[in-house]
DOPABA-262633 format. One line per field, with one value per atom (N, C-alpha, C): residue number from 1; y, x, z. Coordinates in steps of 0.02 Angstrom, whole numbers. Layout:
// residues N
baro: NUM	...
v: Y	...
u: X	...
w: Z	...
This chain:
// residues 243
baro: 1	1	1	2	2	2	3	3	3	4	4	4	5	5	5	6	6	6	7	7	7	8	8	8	9	9	9	10	10	10	11	11	11	12	12	12	13	13	13	14	14	14	15	15	15	16	16	16	17	17	17	18	18	18	19	19	19	20	20	20	21	21	21	22	22	22	23	23	23	24	24	24	25	25	25	26	26	26	27	27	27	28	28	28	29	29	29	30	30	30	31	31	31	32	32	32	33	33	33	34	34	34	35	35	35	36	36	36	37	37	37	38	38	38	39	39	39	40	40	40	41	41	41	42	42	42	43	43	43	44	44	44	45	45	45	46	46	46	47	47	47	48	48	48	49	49	49	50	50	50	51	51	51	52	52	52	53	53	53	54	54	54	55	55	55	56	56	56	57	57	57	58	58	58	59	59	59	60	60	60	61	61	61	62	62	62	63	63	63	64	64	64	65	65	65	66	66	66	67	67	67	68	68	68	69	69	69	70	70	70	71	71	71	72	72	72	73	73	73	74	74	74	75	75	75	76	76	76	77	77	77	78	78	78	79	79	79	80	80	80	81	81	81	82	82	82	83	83	83	84	84	84	85	85	85	86	86	86	87	87	87	88	88	88	89	89	89	90	90	90	91	91	91	92	92	92	93	93	93	94	94	94	95	95	95	96	96	96	97	97	97	98	98	98	99	99	99	100	100	100	101	101	101	102	102	102	103	103	103	104	104	104	105	105	105	106	106	106	107	107	107	108	108	108	109	109	109	110	110	110	111	111	111	112	112	112	113	113	113	114	114	114	115	115	115	116	116	116	117	117	117	118	118	118	119	119	119	120	120	120	121	121	121	122	122	122	123	123	123	124	124	124	125	125	125	126	126	126	127	127	127	128	128	128	129	129	129	130	130	130	131	131	131	132	132	132	133	133	133	134	134	134	135	135	135	136	136	136	137	137	137	138	138	138	139	139	139	140	140	140	141	141	141	142	142	142	143	143	143	144	144	144	145	145	145	146	146	146	147	147	147	148	148	148	149	149	149	150	150	150	151	151	151	152	152	152	153	153	153	154	154	154	155	155	155	156	156	156	157	157	157	158	158	158	159	159	159	160	160	160	161	161	161	162	162	162	163	163	163	164	164	164	165	165	165	166	166	166	167	167	167	168	168	168	169	169	169	170	170	170	171	171	171	172	172	172	173	173	173	174	174	174	175	175	175	176	176	176	177	177	177	178	178	178	179	179	179	180	180	180	181	181	181	182	182	182	183	183	183	184	184	184	185	185	185	186	186	186	187	187	187	188	188	188	189	189	189	190	190	190	191	191	191	192	192	192	193	193	193	194	194	194	195	195	195	196	196	196	197	197	197	198	198	198	199	199	199	200	200	200	201	201	201	202	202	202	203	203	203	204	204	204	205	205	205	206	206	206	207	207	207	208	208	208	209	209	209	210	210	210	211	211	211	212	212	212	213	213	213	214	214	214	215	215	215	216	216	216	217	217	217	218	218	218	219	219	219	220	220	220	221	221	221	222	222	222	223	223	223	224	224	224	225	225	225	226	226	226	227	227	227	228	228	228	229	229	229	230	230	230	231	231	231	232	232	232	233	233	233	234	234	234	235	235	235	236	236	236	237	237	237	238	238	238	239	239	239	240	240	240	241	241	241	242	242	242	243	243	243
v: 6312	6350	6363	6416	6429	6413	6394	6362	6392	6456	6485	6493	6502	6496	6412	6392	6300	6303	6321	6311	6361	6421	6455	6422	6409	6392	6328	6272	6186	6210	6278	6291	6323	6372	6397	6348	6296	6248	6211	6189	6139	6187	6230	6265	6304	6324	6341	6260	6213	6141	6139	6153	6119	6183	6252	6293	6274	6263	6267	6206	6157	6081	6085	6059	6046	6123	6166	6216	6250	6232	6248	6234	6288	6273	6264	6302	6313	6367	6342	6407	6402	6474	6472	6530	6522	6567	6590	6657	6690	6766	6810	6852	6839	6882	6868	6798	6791	6718	6634	6658	6626	6591	6652	6670	6654	6642	6671	6746	6798	6848	6869	6815	6814	6827	6887	6889	6885	6828	6824	6898	6919	6959	7027	7029	7108	7080	7011	7015	6981	7002	6976	6910	6860	6802	6795	6832	6811	6769	6749	6697	6698	6668	6677	6617	6656	6595	6580	6519	6526	6466	6499	6458	6441	6399	6376	6408	6412	6459	6490	6539	6565	6603	6630	6661	6698	6765	6793	6752	6722	6677	6641	6588	6558	6602	6651	6692	6719	6757	6772	6706	6656	6603	6577	6572	6566	6638	6671	6732	6713	6677	6667	6601	6561	6487	6518	6554	6567	6627	6677	6736	6725	6667	6675	6676	6633	6597	6642	6694	6751	6821	6816	6870	6852	6803	6763	6765	6744	6742	6806	6850	6895	6877	6819	6804	6860	6862	6914	6880	6843	6805	6866	6839	6866	6809	6837	6775	6788	6740	6763	6706	6695	6628	6638	6543	6545	6587	6610	6644	6726	6754	6813	6806	6756	6766	6750	6745	6741	6801	6826	6898	6940	6949	7003	7038	6989	6982	7078	7090	7145	7214	7198	7243	7244	7180	7173	7158	7182	7146	7147	7201	7198	7124	7139	7071	7026	7010	6950	6928	6984	6969	6947	6983	6943	6880	6851	6803	6737	6770	6719	6712	6760	6761	6712	6715	6696	6671	6606	6592	6491	6482	6382	6362	6322	6279	6244	6281	6245	6184	6195	6139	6154	6101	6121	6113	6156	6131	6177	6162	6195	6230	6198	6236	6319	6350	6387	6448	6469	6507	6508	6479	6483	6548	6595	6659	6697	6768	6791	6872	6919	6981	7051	7060	7139	7180	7198	7266	7311	7334	7417	7412	7356	7370	7373	7337	7353	7401	7436	7519	7557	7556	7599	7555	7528	7500	7553	7536	7556	7656	7670	7736	7743	7721	7742	7722	7690	7662	7716	7719	7769	7839	7891	7926	7917	7884	7864	7858	7828	7827	7891	7956	8015	8052	8038	8052	8019	7960	7912	7966	7958	8011	8093	8120	8179	8152	8118	8102	8082	8068	8020	8085	8127	8198	8228	8222	8291	8247	8163	8142	8111	8121	8136	8188	8230	8306	8324	8344	8364	8296	8262	8201	8165	8167	8151	8060	8052	7981	7939	7969	7931	7947	7985	7996	7937	7912	7852	7792	7767	7714	7711	7769	7766	7745	7777	7771	7697	7679	7576	7540	7587	7516	7527	7585	7597	7562	7556	7536	7469	7419	7361	7359	7405	7419	7447	7465	7471	7412	7364	7312	7290	7306	7265	7342	7394	7423	7419	7442	7415	7352	7316	7232	7270	7293	7291	7346	7378	7441	7399	7342	7298	7280	7253	7200	7247	7303	7341	7373	7357	7354	7305	7234	7181	7140	7159	7125	7080	7029	6974	7006	6965	7002	6943	6875	6806	6812	6798	6804	6861	6913	6991	7002	7015	7057	7119	7156	7203	7272	7247	7288	7287	7236	7235	7237	7241	7285	7361	7376	7464	7465	7465	7454	7473	7389	7363	7453	7460	7499	7583	7578	7666	7668	7607	7607	7600	7573	7573	7628	7684	7733	7790	7808	7849	7881	7863	7897	7877	7914	7873	7878	7789	7794	7774	7824	7817	7811	7861	7860	7794	7758	7692	7664	7652	7592	7599	7685	7680	7686	7697	7649	7589	7543	7459	7443	7495	7489	7463	7537	7548	7496	7489	7412	7366	7346	7293	7289	7364	7377	7407	7431	7477	7526	7552	7577	7675	7679	7743	7818	7801	7849	7870	7870	7893	7939	7948	7965	8006	8051	8121	8088	8068	8033	8086	8154	8207	8220	8191	8208	8145	8100	8024	8037	8049	8045	8104	8150	8207	8175	8126	8094	8044	8017	7981	8002	8079	8117	8109	8153	8167	8113	8060	7996	7978	7961	7934	7996	8053	8089	8080	8058	8062	8012	7940	7889	7874	7930	7952	7972	8028	8055	7999	7960	7901	7881	7831	7781	7812	7884	7933	7919	7948	7971	7889	7830	7775	7746	7779	7767	7810	7865	7940	7917	7899	7872	7820	7763	7711	7737	7788	7806	7848
u: 7547	7524	7599	7606	7680	7644	7713	7698	7666	7672	7645	7561	7526	7464	7428	7498	7474	7465	7501	7499	7434	7428	7377	7306	7286	7217	7205	7252	7252	7237	7283	7257	7179	7151	7095	7053	7033	7010	6995	7051	7025	6981	7017	6957	6909	6873	6815	6751	6809	6751	6750	6799	6785	6724	6723	6686	6624	6604	6567	6540	6579	6548	6504	6465	6429	6397	6386	6378	6437	6507	6545	6514	6513	6509	6556	6624	6692	6713	6781	6832	6869	6866	6908	6970	7012	7082	7092	7082	7085	7120	7149	7207	7255	7302	7374	7405	7381	7414	7379	7325	7303	7354	7388	7438	7524	7569	7639	7669	7609	7647	7623	7615	7618	7675	7675	7749	7714	7771	7767	7791	7760	7754	7740	7734	7688	7617	7612	7540	7489	7426	7374	7357	7336	7296	7228	7207	7133	7082	7040	6978	6925	6868	6799	6773	6757	6705	6639	6617	6538	6511	6452	6412	6358	6323	6245	6208	6240	6224	6258	6244	6292	6266	6318	6288	6352	6328	6370	6406	6368	6419	6471	6463	6514	6586	6557	6583	6647	6618	6662	6695	6680	6700	6770	6761	6813	6870	6854	6903	6945	6907	6978	7019	7000	7022	7050	7063	7087	7150	7133	7172	7255	7260	7343	7358	7322	7324	7328	7268	7262	7297	7322	7381	7454	7478	7544	7546	7495	7496	7463	7433	7399	7334	7300	7226	7175	7158	7082	7034	7012	6941	6880	6834	6777	6729	6689	6637	6567	6511	6451	6425	6350	6308	6299	6283	6288	6219	6179	6131	6153	6201	6226	6270	6319	6368	6334	6276	6223	6206	6167	6120	6179	6230	6278	6323	6317	6340	6342	6268	6248	6315	6326	6343	6422	6433	6531	6545	6526	6581	6667	6691	6750	6793	6769	6798	6758	6713	6673	6725	6743	6772	6840	6892	6954	6943	6884	6873	6872	6818	6825	6879	6907	6979	7051	7046	7108	7087	7065	7035	7072	7064	7064	7027	6987	6952	6961	6986	7002	6996	6937	6882	6809	6773	6703	6669	6608	6575	6611	6643	6658	6631	6560	6497	6487	6510	6476	6491	6538	6565	6524	6492	6431	6414	6455	6396	6437	6392	6405	6417	6473	6461	6440	6374	6356	6410	6419	6476	6449	6374	6366	6361	6356	6377	6457	6483	6579	6595	6565	6568	6552	6496	6464	6515	6549	6569	6662	6666	6732	6741	6691	6680	6666	6635	6634	6694	6734	6798	6856	6849	6900	6899	6832	6827	6836	6839	6829	6903	6954	7040	7053	7027	7059	7043	6990	6965	7009	7028	7082	7150	7162	7233	7238	7163	7185	7178	7140	7122	7205	7241	7315	7328	7341	7379	7370	7314	7309	7307	7287	7300	7375	7429	7505	7519	7478	7500	7563	7574	7634	7709	7687	7756	7775	7822	7841	7837	7903	7896	7823	7787	7718	7664	7660	7619	7673	7752	7742	7713	7717	7678	7610	7590	7516	7494	7548	7527	7541	7589	7625	7558	7537	7472	7426	7408	7349	7377	7423	7422	7430	7383	7350	7291	7260	7196	7206	7243	7224	7245	7269	7270	7216	7176	7085	7074	7076	7041	7080	7150	7161	7157	7137	7125	7051	7004	6952	6937	6971	6963	6974	7037	7055	7007	6957	6916	6851	6827	6805	6796	6871	6857	6894	6862	6851	6914	6970	7032	7047	7076	7069	7166	7141	7217	7240	7222	7250	7320	7373	7450	7472	7442	7478	7488	7573	7574	7557	7571	7554	7582	7660	7681	7639	7622	7623	7535	7481	7408	7434	7481	7478	7487	7525	7554	7480	7455	7402	7333	7331	7286	7304	7394	7404	7387	7395	7374	7291	7249	7178	7149	7175	7128	7188	7266	7286	7303	7319	7341	7391	7453	7506	7513	7533	7521	7593	7640	7709	7701	7676	7672	7655	7600	7566	7624	7667	7716	7787	7775	7846	7817	7756	7703	7722	7719	7724	7778	7831	7924	7935	7910	7920	7873	7834	7796	7831	7879	7893	7976	8016	8062	8081	8014	8015	8065	8099	8159	8121	8079	8047	8108	8150	8208	8220	8217	8210	8177	8144	8063	8017	8044	7977	7912	7898	7825	7771	7757	7712	7711	7759	7776	7748	7759	7722	7655	7644	7556	7537	7556	7534	7546	7579	7576	7503	7478	7436	7368	7351	7288	7261	7307	7285	7275	7304	7290	7203	7210	7164	7102	7090	7046	7024	7077	7076	7039	7046	7037	6947	6928	6873	6810	6873	6815	6797	6856	6849	6800	6805	6735	6676	6682	6604	6580	6622	6602	6587	6609	6577	6508	6494	6411	6371	6410	6362	6356	6404	6394	6346	6339	6293	6238	6221	6136	6087
w: 2555	2629	2673	2667	2707	2789	2803	2871	2952	2908	2974	2971	2912	2901	2905	2894	2927	2978	3030	3090	3136	3090	3123	3102	3059	3039	3051	3073	3103	3169	3216	3288	3284	3229	3230	3251	3196	3156	3222	3266	3325	3384	3390	3422	3391	3364	3320	3327	3308	3320	3390	3448	3495	3561	3511	3545	3495	3436	3392	3378	3387	3363	3290	3303	3230	3204	3232	3198	3157	3146	3099	3058	3007	2923	2881	2899	2861	2905	2865	2889	2829	2815	2750	2736	2724	2715	2671	2664	2610	2599	2562	2547	2546	2555	2544	2578	2624	2662	2632	2575	2547	2472	2467	2397	2438	2365	2388	2405	2406	2423	2513	2533	2626	2651	2691	2734	2775	2827	2886	2930	2980	3041	2991	2936	2890	2894	2838	2825	2869	2863	2916	2909	2914	2905	2918	2850	2850	2849	2889	2871	2892	2844	2850	2888	2941	2996	2973	2935	2927	2985	3021	3088	3040	3069	3052	3119	3175	3220	3255	3288	3345	3398	3439	3508	3528	3556	3616	3633	3687	3736	3707	3651	3604	3579	3563	3533	3576	3637	3685	3720	3731	3732	3684	3622	3569	3568	3603	3596	3656	3713	3774	3737	3709	3679	3642	3566	3542	3526	3600	3631	3589	3611	3602	3531	3517	3435	3393	3390	3353	3354	3416	3402	3403	3414	3384	3302	3270	3191	3159	3202	3161	3126	3160	3125	3132	3086	3085	3041	3104	3110	3071	3015	2982	3001	3048	3071	3042	3026	3015	3002	3010	3005	2913	2901	2827	2783	2843	2820	2803	2852	2828	2771	2793	2719	2652	2657	2588	2568	2626	2608	2606	2628	2614	2576	2517	2449	2410	2432	2413	2444	2512	2545	2560	2556	2561	2501	2433	2391	2351	2405	2405	2440	2504	2542	2501	2483	2447	2393	2357	2290	2295	2363	2379	2412	2446	2466	2394	2341	2300	2244	2249	2203	2232	2289	2321	2401	2401	2439	2440	2500	2508	2566	2572	2609	2662	2723	2780	2799	2794	2829	2807	2807	2784	2745	2726	2649	2594	2547	2490	2450	2458	2393	2432	2512	2541	2464	2448	2398	2333	2329	2278	2263	2251	2247	2196	2167	2115	2155	2137	2146	2092	2119	2052	2054	1992	1966	1999	1999	2021	2108	2138	2219	2232	2178	2191	2194	2136	2136	2170	2189	2272	2316	2336	2399	2374	2326	2311	2312	2289	2303	2363	2395	2483	2523	2499	2546	2505	2463	2420	2453	2452	2505	2582	2600	2657	2660	2640	2633	2629	2585	2586	2674	2688	2769	2823	2811	2838	2851	2789	2816	2834	2817	2863	2935	2922	3014	3047	3014	3033	3054	2983	3009	3070	3085	3121	3196	3190	3257	3281	3228	3247	3285	3282	3326	3301	3240	3225	3221	3257	3276	3211	3171	3093	3137	3172	3201	3212	3241	3265	3191	3146	3092	3054	3038	3005	3042	3083	3120	3104	3117	3096	3008	2988	2912	2901	2926	2896	2936	2994	2985	2969	2950	2892	2821	2803	2730	2700	2752	2729	2688	2713	2683	2600	2584	2529	2455	2472	2454	2411	2465	2433	2390	2395	2372	2277	2295	2223	2175	2215	2181	2177	2191	2186	2117	2121	2057	2002	1972	1930	1928	1962	1956	1926	1957	1930	1848	1829	1735	1722	1750	1720	1736	1766	1764	1813	1782	1834	1883	1938	1989	2004	2011	1991	1984	2058	2011	2027	2042	2035	2106	2112	2184	2212	2256	2282	2219	2203	2165	2091	2073	2008	1999	2046	2047	2065	2080	2072	1999	1974	1904	1845	1874	1821	1834	1900	1907	1877	1897	1854	1789	1753	1682	1663	1711	1685	1685	1744	1779	1768	1731	1707	1774	1840	1908	1927	1943	1951	2032	2072	2136	2143	2139	2153	2233	2272	2343	2365	2360	2391	2370	2304	2288	2363	2364	2404	2481	2520	2585	2593	2506	2514	2543	2499	2503	2585	2594	2688	2742	2702	2761	2758	2711	2696	2715	2726	2759	2843	2823	2888	2901	2860	2886	2868	2910	2900	2911	2950	2941	2893	2825	2759	2731	2761	2735	2786	2760	2780	2781	2849	2837	2816	2848	2817	2736	2713	2618	2596	2634	2603	2613	2672	2666	2615	2618	2578	2493	2455	2410	2379	2466	2439	2435	2457	2441	2374	2319	2271	2227	2230	2180	2211	2267	2303	2269	2267	2255	2169	2138	2068	2061	2085	2087	2107	2165	2187	2112	2079	2024	1978	1965	1896	1916	1978	1998	1974	2038	2020	1940	1915	1839	1811	1808	1784	1818	1877	1901	1867	1836	1804	1746	1704	1636	1631	1680	1665	1701	1721	1743	1688
């Protein structure tokens, strides 16, 4: 693991044990932080926290105990009880696929991930998220109020969610995403769905370099909408052909 992720997960595990004690079942690192594609200062550190029992008071206490750590390392905890985690596999298939494919159990029960994801549920969530992404970009264009610089900043903040969608699209086609970085994932989605994702490739490059001055943000946003709509049609058609 990268030294940043090691420091973050070690520190978080200590605080979780302090707050939840024996109710802490597992702490699982997943996503880019569990692979070589993690980029310090760019990537979030995604962790699954599984508890036997929980309470609002204890989570509030954790927020205070871990506040500086969560901010410093960009940690995004996904907190669930064991019962919730097992029961929610049908409503969070995208997230569960990401966890199952790229994870490291930092603490606790390694058998907690003995679950499987239904393809139909994955397709439903993908279509919903893709349609939502089209709406997100239109909303971002509106919220920027005609300010190209502000639009660019908002787009860069939004950009991270695309990776989950594109990996999900490959899984929907029965393809493995293990070992693929963001650029390779985009290339495979282009081949599988026949849709050009050049706009997303440009967005990813800008997210890494943060050199927005060389690109007109409104043109970049425009280059994202049509590919998303094409992917919506493709995923929707897969559902219709199966019915």
